[in-house]
TORKEKE-167169 format. One record per residue (C-alpha): y, z, x; residue in one letter. Coordinates in Angstrom, 1 decimal. Layout:
<nodes>
+--------+--------+--------+---------+
!     yy !     zz !     xx ! residuo !
+--------+--------+--------+---------+
!      Y !      Z !      X !       A !
...
+--------+--------+--------+---------+
</nodes>
This chain:
<nodes>
+--------+--------+--------+---------+
!     yy !     zz !     xx ! residuo !
+--------+--------+--------+---------+
!    2.4 !    2.3 !    3.9 !       M !
!    6.3 !    1.5 !    4.4 !       D !
!    7.4 !    1.4 !    8.1 !       S !
!    8.9 !    4.6 !    8.1 !       I !
!    5.4 !    6.6 !    7.1 !       S !
!    3.6 !    4.7 !   10.1 !       H !
!    6.0 !    5.5 !   12.2 !       I !
!    6.1 !    9.1 !   11.5 !       L !
!    2.2 !    9.6 !   11.2 !       I !
!    2.1 !    7.8 !   14.4 !       G !
!    4.6 !   10.2 !   16.2 !       S !
!    3.1 !   13.4 !   15.1 !       V !
!   -0.2 !   12.1 !   15.7 !       T !
!    0.9 !   11.3 !   19.3 !       G !
!    1.9 !   14.9 !   19.5 !       E !
!   -1.1 !   16.5 !   18.3 !       I !
!   -3.6 !   14.1 !   20.1 !       V !
!   -1.6 !   13.8 !   23.6 !       A !
!    1.4 !   15.7 !   23.5 !       G !
!    0.2 !   18.1 !   26.3 !       N !
!   -0.7 !   15.7 !   28.7 !       K !
!    1.8 !   12.7 !   28.0 !       L !
!    4.9 !   14.6 !   26.9 !       G !
!    7.4 !   12.7 !   25.0 !       K !
!    5.9 !    9.5 !   25.7 !       K !
!    3.0 !   10.4 !   23.4 !       A !
!    5.7 !   10.7 !   20.3 !       V !
!    7.4 !    7.7 !   21.3 !       V !
!    4.1 !    5.5 !   22.3 !       W !
!    2.5 !    7.0 !   18.8 !       G !
!    5.1 !    5.6 !   16.7 !       A !
!    5.1 !    2.2 !   18.4 !       L !
!    1.4 !    1.7 !   18.1 !       I !
!    1.1 !    2.9 !   14.6 !       A !
!    3.2 !   -0.1 !   13.8 !       S !
!    1.4 !   -2.3 !   15.8 !       L !
!   -0.6 !   -3.7 !   12.8 !       P !
!    2.1 !   -4.7 !   10.6 !       D !
!    3.5 !   -7.1 !   13.3 !       L !
!    1.4 !   -9.6 !   11.1 !       D !
!    4.1 !  -10.1 !    9.2 !       V !
!    5.5 !  -12.1 !   12.2 !       I !
!    3.0 !  -15.0 !   11.2 !       V !
!    3.0 !  -14.9 !    7.5 !       Q !
!    6.2 !  -17.5 !    7.2 !       P !
!    3.8 !  -20.3 !    9.0 !       F !
!    1.2 !  -19.6 !    6.3 !       L !
!    1.2 !  -21.0 !    2.7 !       Q !
!    1.9 !  -18.6 !    0.0 !       P !
!   -1.4 !  -17.1 !   -1.0 !       A !
!   -2.8 !  -17.2 !    2.4 !       Q !
!    0.4 !  -15.4 !    3.6 !       S !
!   -0.4 !  -12.2 !    0.7 !       L !
!   -4.0 !  -12.1 !    2.3 !       L !
!   -3.2 !  -12.4 !    6.0 !       F !
!   -1.0 !   -9.0 !    5.5 !       H !
!   -3.2 !   -6.2 !    6.0 !       R !
!   -6.0 !   -8.7 !    6.7 !       G !
!   -7.1 !   -9.1 !   10.5 !       P !
!   -4.7 !   -6.8 !   12.1 !       T !
!   -5.9 !   -4.4 !    9.9 !       H !
!   -9.5 !   -4.2 !   10.7 !       S !
!  -11.8 !   -1.9 !   12.3 !       I !
!  -12.8 !   -5.0 !   14.7 !       L !
!   -9.0 !   -5.3 !   15.9 !       F !
!   -8.7 !   -1.8 !   16.4 !       C !
!  -12.0 !   -1.7 !   18.6 !       A !
!  -10.9 !   -4.7 !   20.5 !       L !
!   -7.1 !   -3.4 !   20.9 !       M !
!   -7.7 !    0.1 !   22.2 !       I !
!   -8.9 !   -0.5 !   25.7 !       P !
!   -6.3 !   -3.2 !   26.4 !       L !
!   -3.5 !   -1.4 !   24.9 !       A !
!   -4.6 !    2.1 !   26.6 !       A !
!   -5.0 !    0.0 !   30.0 !       K !
!   -1.6 !   -1.5 !   29.4 !       L !
!    0.3 !    1.6 !   28.9 !       L !
!   -1.5 !    3.7 !   31.8 !       A !
!   -0.4 !    0.7 !   34.0 !       K !
!    3.3 !    0.8 !   32.7 !       I !
!    3.4 !    4.8 !   33.3 !       H !
!    1.7 !    4.5 !   36.9 !       G !
!    1.9 !    8.6 !   37.1 !       K !
!   -0.1 !    9.0 !   34.2 !       T !
!   -3.3 !    6.7 !   35.3 !       K !
!   -5.4 !    9.6 !   35.9 !       K !
!   -4.9 !   10.6 !   31.9 !       N !
!   -6.6 !    7.2 !   30.9 !       F !
!   -8.4 !    9.0 !   28.7 !       R !
!   -5.4 !   10.6 !   26.9 !       S !
!   -4.2 !    7.1 !   26.3 !       W !
!   -7.3 !    5.9 !   24.7 !       I !
!   -7.0 !    8.7 !   22.5 !       K !
!   -3.6 !    8.1 !   21.6 !       L !
!   -4.1 !    4.4 !   20.8 !       V !
!   -7.3 !    5.3 !   18.8 !       S !
!   -5.9 !    7.9 !   16.7 !       W !
!   -2.6 !    5.8 !   15.9 !       C !
!   -4.4 !    2.5 !   15.2 !       L !
!   -7.2 !    3.9 !   12.8 !       F !
!   -4.4 !    6.0 !   11.4 !       S !
!   -2.6 !    3.4 !   10.4 !       H !
!   -5.5 !    1.5 !    8.6 !       I !
!   -7.0 !    4.6 !    6.9 !       F !
!   -3.5 !    5.5 !    5.3 !       I !
!   -2.8 !    1.8 !    4.1 !       D !
!   -6.3 !    2.0 !    2.2 !       C !
!   -4.7 !    4.6 !   -0.3 !       F !
!   -2.3 !    2.2 !   -1.9 !       N !
!   -2.5 !   -0.7 !   -4.2 !       S !
!   -1.9 !   -3.8 !   -1.6 !       Y !
!   -5.4 !   -3.7 !   -0.3 !       G !
!   -6.8 !   -3.6 !    3.4 !       T !
!   -9.3 !   -5.8 !    4.9 !       A !
!  -11.0 !   -3.2 !    7.3 !       I !
!  -14.2 !   -5.4 !    7.1 !       F !
!  -12.5 !   -8.3 !    8.2 !       Y !
!  -14.0 !  -11.2 !    9.4 !       P !
!  -17.5 !   -9.6 !    7.9 !       F !
!  -16.4 !   -9.0 !    4.6 !       S !
!  -13.4 !  -10.4 !    2.2 !       S !
!  -13.2 !   -7.0 !    0.4 !       L !
!  -10.0 !   -5.4 !    0.5 !       R !
!  -10.2 !   -1.7 !    0.3 !       V !
!   -7.6 !   -0.2 !   -2.0 !       S !
!   -7.9 !    3.4 !   -3.5 !       F !
!   -4.8 !    3.0 !   -5.6 !       D !
!   -4.0 !    6.8 !   -5.3 !       C !
!   -0.5 !    6.7 !   -3.1 !       V !
!    2.6 !    4.7 !   -3.6 !       G !
!    4.0 !    2.2 !   -1.2 !       I !
!    6.6 !    5.1 !   -0.6 !       V !
!    5.5 !    8.8 !   -1.2 !       D !
!    8.2 !   11.2 !   -0.3 !       L !
!    5.8 !   14.0 !   -0.6 !       F !
!    3.6 !   12.5 !    1.9 !       L !
!    6.3 !   11.8 !    4.6 !       I !
!    8.5 !   15.1 !    4.2 !       L !
!    6.3 !   17.2 !    6.2 !       P !
!    6.2 !   15.0 !    9.0 !       L !
!    9.7 !   14.1 !    9.2 !       A !
!   10.3 !   17.7 !    9.3 !       M !
!    8.2 !   18.0 !   12.1 !       A !
!   10.0 !   15.5 !   13.8 !       L !
!   13.1 !   17.0 !   13.2 !       I !
!   11.8 !   20.1 !   15.1 !       C !
!   10.4 !   18.5 !   17.9 !       F !
!   14.2 !   18.4 !   19.0 !       I !
!   14.9 !   21.7 !   18.8 !       F !
!   11.2 !   22.6 !   20.6 !       V !
!   10.8 !   21.9 !   24.4 !       K !
!    8.1 !   19.4 !   25.3 !       R !
!    4.8 !   20.6 !   27.0 !       M !
!    4.6 !   23.7 !   24.6 !       T !
!    2.3 !   25.0 !   22.5 !       K !
!    4.4 !   25.4 !   19.5 !       L !
!    5.2 !   21.6 !   19.0 !       R !
!    1.7 !   21.0 !   18.8 !       K !
!    1.4 !   23.8 !   16.2 !       I !
!    4.1 !   22.5 !   14.4 !       I !
!    2.6 !   18.9 !   14.5 !       A !
!   -0.7 !   20.2 !   13.3 !       S !
!    0.7 !   22.0 !   10.3 !       A !
!    2.8 !   19.0 !    9.2 !       A !
!   -0.5 !   16.7 !    9.4 !       M !
!   -2.6 !   19.2 !    7.4 !       F !
!    0.2 !   19.2 !    4.9 !       L !
!    0.0 !   15.6 !    4.6 !       S !
!   -3.6 !   15.1 !    4.6 !       V !
!   -3.9 !   17.9 !    2.1 !       T !
!   -1.7 !   15.9 !   -0.3 !       Y !
!   -3.6 !   12.9 !    0.1 !       L !
!   -6.5 !   14.8 !   -0.9 !       G !
!   -4.7 !   15.9 !   -3.9 !       F !
!   -3.7 !   12.6 !   -5.0 !       T !
!   -7.4 !   11.4 !   -5.0 !       V !
!   -8.2 !   14.5 !   -7.0 !       F !
!   -5.3 !   13.2 !   -9.4 !       N !
!   -6.6 !   10.0 !   -9.4 !       K !
!  -10.0 !   10.9 !  -10.7 !       I !
!   -8.6 !   13.5 !  -13.2 !       S !
!   -6.7 !   10.8 !  -14.6 !       L !
!   -9.1 !    8.3 !  -15.1 !       N !
!  -11.5 !   10.7 !  -16.5 !       K !
!   -8.9 !   11.5 !  -19.1 !       K !
!   -8.1 !    7.7 !  -19.9 !       I !
!  -11.8 !    7.1 !  -20.3 !       R !
!  -12.2 !    9.8 !  -22.8 !       L !
!   -9.1 !    8.7 !  -24.7 !       Q !
!  -10.0 !    5.4 !  -25.0 !       L !
!  -13.8 !    6.8 !  -26.3 !       E !
!  -12.1 !    9.0 !  -28.8 !       Y !
!  -10.0 !    5.9 !  -29.9 !       Q !
!  -12.8 !    3.6 !  -30.1 !       N !
!  -11.1 !    1.1 !  -28.0 !       I !
!  -13.5 !   -1.3 !  -26.1 !       N !
!  -12.6 !   -2.1 !  -22.5 !       Y !
!  -13.9 !   -3.8 !  -19.4 !       D !
!  -11.7 !   -1.9 !  -16.7 !       R !
!   -9.0 !    0.4 !  -16.0 !       I !
!   -6.5 !    0.4 !  -13.1 !       L !
!   -4.2 !    3.5 !  -12.4 !       T !
!   -1.7 !    3.2 !   -9.8 !       S !
!    1.1 !    6.0 !   -8.8 !       P !
!    5.0 !    4.5 !   -8.9 !       L !
!    6.9 !    4.5 !   -6.1 !       P !
!    8.1 !    7.8 !   -4.3 !       L !
!    5.8 !   10.2 !   -6.4 !       T !
!    2.3 !   10.9 !   -7.7 !       N !
!    3.2 !   12.6 !  -10.9 !       F !
!    4.2 !    8.9 !  -13.1 !       V !
!    1.3 !    6.8 !  -13.0 !       W !
!    1.1 !    2.9 !  -14.1 !       L !
!   -1.8 !    2.5 !  -16.2 !       V !
!   -3.7 !   -0.8 !  -16.9 !       I !
!   -6.7 !   -1.4 !  -19.4 !       V !
!   -8.6 !   -4.8 !  -19.2 !       E !
!  -10.2 !   -5.7 !  -22.6 !       D !
!  -11.9 !   -9.3 !  -23.1 !       E !
!   -8.7 !  -11.0 !  -24.0 !       D !
!   -5.8 !   -9.1 !  -22.0 !       G !
!   -4.4 !   -5.7 !  -20.8 !       F !
!   -3.0 !   -3.0 !  -22.2 !       F !
!    0.2 !   -1.3 !  -20.2 !       S !
!    1.0 !    2.3 !  -20.5 !       A !
!    2.9 !    5.1 !  -18.2 !       N !
!    1.3 !    8.5 !  -17.8 !       Y !
!    3.4 !   11.5 !  -16.8 !       S !
!    1.2 !   14.5 !  -15.6 !       I !
!    3.9 !   17.1 !  -17.1 !       K !
!    3.4 !   16.1 !  -20.7 !       N !
!   -0.2 !   14.5 !  -20.0 !       G !
!    0.5 !   11.6 !  -23.0 !       Q !
!   -0.5 !    8.1 !  -22.7 !       I !
!    1.2 !    5.4 !  -25.3 !       H !
!   -0.2 !    1.9 !  -24.7 !       Y !
!    3.4 !    0.2 !  -25.8 !       E !
!    2.6 !   -3.5 !  -24.1 !       K !
!    0.0 !   -5.8 !  -23.9 !       Y !
!   -0.2 !   -8.8 !  -22.1 !       F !
!   -2.7 !  -11.7 !  -22.8 !       P !
!   -4.7 !  -13.0 !  -20.0 !       K !
!   -4.1 !  -16.9 !  -21.0 !       N !
!   -6.4 !  -17.7 !  -17.9 !       H !
!   -7.2 !  -21.1 !  -19.7 !       H !
!   -3.9 !  -22.1 !  -19.0 !       L !
!   -4.9 !  -22.5 !  -15.2 !       A !
!   -8.1 !  -24.2 !  -15.8 !       E !
!   -6.3 !  -27.6 !  -14.0 !       K !
!   -6.2 !  -25.6 !  -10.8 !       F !
!  -10.1 !  -25.4 !  -10.9 !       G !
!  -11.3 !  -24.1 !   -7.6 !       K !
!   -8.1 !  -24.9 !   -5.6 !       N !
!   -8.3 !  -22.9 !   -2.5 !       A !
!   -4.8 !  -21.3 !   -2.7 !       E !
!   -5.1 !  -20.5 !   -6.4 !       F !
!   -8.7 !  -18.6 !   -5.6 !       M !
!   -6.6 !  -16.6 !   -2.9 !       R !
!   -4.2 !  -15.9 !   -5.5 !       L !
!   -6.8 !  -14.6 !   -7.7 !       V !
!   -8.6 !  -12.7 !   -5.3 !       H !
!   -5.5 !  -10.8 !   -4.0 !       F !
!   -4.9 !   -9.6 !   -7.6 !       S !
!   -8.6 !   -8.5 !   -7.9 !       K !
!   -8.5 !  -10.1 !  -11.2 !       G !
!   -5.4 !   -8.1 !  -12.9 !       F !
!   -3.4 !  -11.1 !  -13.6 !       Y !
!   -2.0 !  -12.8 !  -16.8 !       C !
!   -0.6 !  -16.4 !  -16.9 !       I !
!    2.5 !  -17.7 !  -19.0 !       S !
!    3.6 !  -21.2 !  -19.7 !       K !
!    6.5 !  -22.1 !  -17.6 !       G !
!    8.9 !  -25.2 !  -17.6 !       E !
!    8.1 !  -28.9 !  -16.7 !       N !
!    4.4 !  -28.3 !  -17.0 !       D !
!    4.0 !  -25.1 !  -14.5 !       E !
!    2.4 !  -22.0 !  -15.2 !       I !
!    3.4 !  -18.5 !  -13.9 !       I !
!    1.2 !  -16.3 !  -12.4 !       F !
!    1.8 !  -12.4 !  -13.1 !       Y !
!    0.1 !   -9.7 !  -10.8 !       D !
!   -0.1 !   -6.7 !  -13.0 !       L !
!   -1.2 !   -3.9 !  -10.4 !       R !
!    2.0 !   -3.2 !   -9.0 !       F !
!    5.1 !   -1.3 !  -11.2 !       A !
!    8.4 !   -2.5 !  -11.0 !       S !
!   10.5 !   -1.8 !   -7.9 !       F !
!   13.3 !   -1.6 !  -10.4 !       D !
!   12.6 !    2.0 !  -10.9 !       F !
!   12.4 !    1.5 !  -14.7 !       D !
!    8.7 !    2.6 !  -14.3 !       G !
!    6.9 !   -0.1 !  -16.5 !       T !
!    4.7 !   -3.2 !  -15.7 !       A !
!    7.8 !   -5.3 !  -16.9 !       D !
!    6.6 !   -8.9 !  -16.4 !       L !
!   10.4 !  -10.2 !  -15.6 !       D !
!   10.5 !   -7.7 !  -12.9 !       K !
!    7.1 !   -7.8 !  -11.4 !       A !
!    6.8 !   -7.4 !   -7.6 !       V !
!    4.2 !  -10.6 !   -7.4 !       F !
!    4.8 !  -13.3 !   -9.4 !       V !
!    4.0 !  -17.0 !   -8.3 !       H !
!    5.3 !  -20.4 !  -10.5 !       R !
!    2.6 !  -22.8 !   -9.7 !       L !
!    2.4 !  -26.6 !  -10.6 !       K !
!    0.6 !  -30.1 !   -9.6 !       M !
!    2.1 !  -32.5 !   -7.6 !       N !
!    1.6 !  -36.7 !   -8.2 !       G !
!   -1.1 !  -36.2 !   -5.6 !       K !
!   -2.9 !  -33.6 !   -7.5 !       G !
!   -2.1 !  -30.9 !   -5.3 !       Q !
!   -1.2 !  -27.4 !   -6.1 !       M !
!    2.3 !  -26.5 !   -5.2 !       I !
!    3.0 !  -22.5 !   -5.6 !       M !
!    6.6 !  -20.9 !   -4.9 !       E !
!    7.0 !  -16.9 !   -4.9 !       H !
!    9.5 !  -16.2 !   -7.5 !       H !
!   12.1 !  -13.2 !   -6.9 !       Y !
!   13.1 !  -11.8 !  -10.2 !       P !
!   16.2 !   -9.9 !  -10.0 !       E !
!   15.6 !   -6.3 !   -9.5 !       R !
!   19.2 !   -3.9 !   -9.0 !       N !
!   18.5 !   -0.3 !   -7.6 !       V !
!   21.7 !    1.9 !   -8.3 !       N !
!   22.6 !    5.7 !   -8.7 !       I !
!   22.2 !    5.5 !  -12.5 !       E !
!   18.6 !    4.0 !  -12.5 !       K !
!   17.4 !    6.7 !   -9.8 !       L !
!   18.8 !    9.2 !  -11.9 !       K !
!   16.6 !    8.0 !  -14.7 !       R !
!   13.7 !    7.6 !  -12.7 !       Y !
!   14.1 !   11.5 !  -11.6 !       Y !
!   14.5 !   12.4 !  -15.3 !       L !
!   11.5 !   10.6 !  -16.2 !       Q !
!    9.2 !   12.4 !  -13.5 !       I !
!   10.9 !   16.0 !  -14.2 !       M !
!   11.0 !   15.6 !  -18.1 !       N !
!    8.3 !   13.4 !  -19.3 !       D !
+--------+--------+--------+---------+
</nodes>
């Protein structure tokens, strides 16, 4: 999820689990601790490109990291706030809930979270919540605003926080149900149209859970479509050939295999200039708010080529994406009218 979501979840979680013992410190430290796993971005620039992709939401988002960090962080916080040493158990609860809430919520979107690192390379992704979802964070934001006007150490604060968290968790349940229903509908439609396929991928577009990106894989490529809950229609208007044979020269190159692992196999390749190839990860809708799997505006695009020493050189390509009022209006109308 985005940083704002983690801050809000951490703040509200802190109030629920320790607000009555720690006061406003629970809200502040809840926000900071819930953001702690994302400090892995500090290390990313020093890693190779594909290694960097896998490092984010890697070691610092694992159950092992949380288990090791909880006693250390709790002891440090109890030492910083000497007057609350007797509430060490409250610090333990605060750190535990905030850290685990971070890796839990990250599992709901498409990037993938290595919660079992280093025992497994599996990256858990339920693909049912966008990287930013307004419906998820709105109740939490409203609760945080209410905290400004409600005196601390009162039961009303915990009631407000619990209500906000209940609404957000209920919404998460809705997204899971929404995805299951969508996947069932897609499979029935593909069977009715007598279309052979290997896998399907569904992922909500940014900000909402009511318009989804649909990717259907067959032997040679991927169909791409948008699905709106409101009109219930799926039209596969785009097809992207895999062209995986173009990458045969990279063989078992470690960086290339990391890139494939990160994409979960939902990638296609095209020829570039000067004997280079272009690697497109299809799992993410464009952040240009046009709601399509447009390759020219894909979030993760990498240019690959071999140098004179037979080593692979990889460059992350940043396409031009412009977010403006007109595009946001069009995106809003797509959600409301489709």
